[in-house]
N, C-alpha and C positions, 0 to 999 in steps of 0.2 A: 650264371657258370653254376655256381653253388647249388641251385635248384636241381641242376641237370647232373650233377655230382651225387646229389642224394639218390637220384635213380640208378646208381651204378652198384650198389649193393650185392652181396653174393648171394643173402639170404632171400629166397622168394618170398617170403612173409612180409619183410621188411619192404623189399621191392612194391608189393600191392598196395602198402601202407603209404609209402612213400609217394606213388604214382599220384593218385587222388589230390594228395596237398601240394606236392610241387607242379603238377600241370595245370590245377588252378591257379596258384599262384602265376605261372606263366602267362595264364590268358588273362588276368588282371591286367597285366601290363600292357596289353593292347597289342597294335600292328608291331611294335617294338620286337615282340616275343615269337614272331610268325618264324623266322628263319630257325630259331631254335626249338620250336614245335614240329616244325619239318624235320630237324635233324633227330629228334625222338621217335620218328615214322622208321627209322632202322633199327632202334633197341632191340636186343636179342628176348626182352622180356614181353610176351603178348600184352599183359596188363598195362604197360607202358604205352604202347602202341594203340590201344584202345583209347586210353586216354586222351593221348596227342590228338588221335583223329578226332574225337569228339570235341575238344577244345578248338580244333581250327574250323570244325563246323559250325559253331556257335559264334565264333568270330567273322564267318560269312566274308571273308575276304578272298578274291580270285587270285592271288596270288600264291594261293595252297593248291589248286585246282592240279597243276601237271603232278604235282607231288603225290596228291591223293590217289590220281589215277593209278599211278605206278603199284599203291599200295593195295589194288583191285585184285592182285595176284597173291597177295600174301596168303601162307600157308594155311592158318588160322580162319575158320568160318565167322567167329565172333567177330574178329577184325575186318572181314570184308562186310559185314552187316553193317558196322559203324562207318566203314566207307562209303556204302551206298546212301545212308541218312546222312553224311556228312555233305555229300556232293548234292544232293537234292535240296538240303538246306540252303549251300551257299548259289545254286541255279545258274551257274554258268553251263551254256551251252554246248561246252566243250567235252561235258560229261555224257553227254546222253549216248553217243556209242557205246564208250566203256561201260556205262552202266547197262545199256541191252545185251552186251557182250557177258555179264554175268546171268541172263535170264538162264544160260545154260549150265550154271552152276550145278554140283550135285546136292546141294543142301537148298533142302525146302525154304527155310528160313531167309537165305540169301536173295533168293530168287523172289519172295514176296518182298522184301526191302528195296531190292533194284525195282521192282514194278512200282513202287509207292513211290520213290525218288523219280523216276522217269516222270510218274502221272504229273508231277510238280511242274515239269515244263509246258505241261497244255501242247495246244496245236502246234507248236515248235517241234514236239517229240512224234509228230504222227507220221511224217514221210519216213524217218526210220523205223519205227515201229510196224509199219504196213510192210516195209522189206523184210523185216525179221518174221512175219507172218508166213514167207516162204522159205524160210529156215531148215534144213532136212531135221532136226532135231526135235523132236516134239514138245521138250520142255521149254523151248525157246519160244514156239509158237503159242503154245497154252500159256505162256506169263506175258507174252505181246499183246494176245489179245485180254487178258486181264488189265494190262496197263491201258489198254484204249477203251477198255471199260469204264476204270477210274477217270481218265479225261473226261469223257463224257460227250464231245463235240457232235456236232452233226454231221462234220467233213469225215467222220470214222465210219460212218453207218453202212456206206455202199461195201467197204473192206469187211465189215462183219458181217453183212449178207452173203458174201462170197464165202465165208468159213462156214455159215450154217451148211452149207453144200460140201464139207469137206468129207472125205471118206472115214479121218478119224472121227470117231463119236464123240470122244472126250474133248477133243477141240472144238466141234460143232456146240455142243453143248455150253462150250464156255464162251463162245460167240453169242449164243441166244442169251445166257446170264448177262453180258454186256449191254446186250440191247436192251434187257428189261432194265438196267439203271441208267441208261443213257437218255437225259430229261428231253433230247430233241424230239418234236412231233414226228420228225420222219422214220423214228425207231418205231413207234408204235405201227405207221404202215407199215414198214418192213414186216414185223411180227404177222401181222394180217395176212399180208400176201403169202407168206410161207405157210400160215395156218390153212390157207385154199387150196394149198398144192400139196400138202404130204397126207400119207395115207397112213402110215404107222402111228398105232395108237399111243403109244408112249412119247412122242415128237407133240403130237396134237396135246397131249396133258400138259406137258411142258410149255410148249407155247401159249394154252390156256392160263397158265399159272402165271405166266412173264406178264401177259396183258392184265391180269387181275391186278398183280402189283404195280402195274403203272397207273393204275385209278383211271384210265382212260375213256371219259365218255362218249368218245368217238367210234369205240369198238364194242361197244354195248350191243348192238343190233347182230354183228357179227360172231360176237360169243353167244350169243342167245340160239343162232343157228344150231351150234354144236349140243344144245339141249336136247334136241332130239337124234344125237348121234346114236347109231346102232349098239355101240361100246358104251355098256352102263358107266364105265370108269371114266370114259371122256365125257359124258354128260354130266358125271357127278362134279369132275373138273370146273366144267362150264359154270355148273349153279355155283361152285366156291369163288372161280371169278367174278361174277356176277355180286355175291357177297362183299368180295372186298373192294371192287368198284363204288358200290353202296348208291344211295339216292333213289329218287324216284323211278326216272327210266329203268334202272335194273330190276326192280321189285315188279315193275309193271311185264316186263319179261318173265319173271320167274311165276307170276300170276298165269299168264299166258300159258305155261307148261302144267299148272296144276288142273288146269280145264281137260288137259288128256287123261285117258284111263290110268287108275291107280298103277305103280310100276314099280320097280326097284329105285329109281331115281327120286321118286314123290317123296320120300321122306327127307333127301339130301337138300331138294328144292325147298321143302318146307324149313328147313332148318337155315339154310340161307336166308329165306326172308323173315326169319327170326331175328338171324344176324345183325341184317339191314335195321330192324327195329329196336334192336339193343344198342346198335350205335347210336342212333337217333335220340332215344330215350336216354343217353348219358349225357347227350350233349344238350339236349332240352327236354328235361323230366315236366312235361306239362302236367300232370297230375300231382305231383309232389310242390310244385311251383303254385298251385290253385288254378292254373289255366284253364283245366279241364277236370272234370269231376269222375269220371268212368272212361274207358277205353273200350270203343267197338270195333267190329270189321264188318267187309262186306264180300258176299259171296264164298266166303271159308266152306269149303266142306267140312262134314262132321267132324272126322278124322283129326284135320287139322286144327280145328278148334281145340280139340281136346289135347292135341300135341302143345300148342302154344302156351295151353294154360298148365300142363306140367311144368312146362320150362320155366313159366312165369311164377309158378309158387318154388320150385328148385330156387329159384334166383332174387326171390321178393319183390318181383316186379307187380305192377297193378294185371290184374287177369281181365280176360274178355268178359264183357257181359252181354253184348248185343252182339248180333250178328243180322244183319240187312240182306235179305234174298228178295227173286222173284218168285212170286207166289199167286196164283190164279185159278179157276176151274179149268183152264188149259194145262198151265205148268204144274203140275202136282209132284215130282219126282223129289223135293223136299221132302216130302211126308215118309219118306222110306228111311232115312237117318238122320237127317237135320234136324228136324223136328223132335222125334224122339229123344235125341241127344242134348237137345237144346232143354225139355223138359225135364229129364234127368239130372243135369247140371245147372240147370237154375239159369239158363241162358235167355236173356229176352228178344225177341224175334221183331224185327220190323220191315216191311213188304214194300218194294216197288212195284211197279207193271201191273197193277190190280186189274186195270181194264185191256190189257194187251194191245196198249195204243189205239185204244178206242174200239177195238174189234170187238168187243163185249158190249159197248153201248150201241152198237147197230150203225157207226161212222160208215163202217163200208159194206156195201151191198152186193149181192150175188149178180153178176156179169156186169157191173160197174167198175169201170177202171178208178183205179185207187188214184187221188188228186196226187198231183208230182210233189207238192209243197207239204203233205202230210209226213208224220211220223212213220206212217205203215210201209210209205215209198221209200224214206231214207234212211229209216235205222234199220241195219242190217242183223238186228239181233231178233 
């Protein structure tokens, strides 16, 4: 009682000073002080109310839940934020729907705190949250989508897929972001299905970015298809997504794009390959570790060798010193750019396919069928 009396000072500065000390002392008394802390929730000074709310949250006693729910209507937004956090800390399911009602609060900070608190309840909160997705107030729907994303349960994926088709673009984008962060594999499939059905470039870019952030190997093939999109911004987003996903499969898909005529996306594809190489170098610097003496490449066009080495020089990486290419009396296209660039930049050249699968050795005769088990019959190159 003496501690509560200390909070009754008229001077606001004294109240703020006494609040922290007195509430902390009451909190230290444990459950015996809960009734007094609940009484402090009605104190005229907001600093006292905040201190009492925080103390009740740290005590985690469900006897305070009903009283804290009533404080959700406090006139001060910082008190409402403290209440949301306290209810999340206690974790009593009675608080789920009152917290969801805070999704309609006019203050963004209150909505964020309420979403974080509801996410603590996990799957227990999914039903009420999905109901909130149909609320007529846009802030409620958006905050519910955010909370569902924080929970990250596979059961929430169908609701988020439905939201991606909402007329409210802001809400649809929140649903996409929630799927991006949802660890369940079904979220990857949902994003891929949406990517296959949309026509708008902005949507494609957003979906590709989401898939790239998920680092999902099963999405690589579908992402690679977007490298050929007519919109260079979409194709560039696909290259970035593959770079974020990383790995040999992503690199293979990017190399396939380099075989096409030089275009506005080529540099982006090259940079994506360099990003993958940089990541792998950071994790396993084979040159500095002495596992390899030099770094080489295979089938790089001249401009890519030059680009890679300029980036390597800027980042103090080992430069490419060798390029392996097909070269023979029939395939001589490399004489136009690759060989002159190699000579100018001191790049060693090693060749493969010197006899074109045996063609130049007389293995295949005019008018005679090519043997089915030969490389001439099986190698599509």
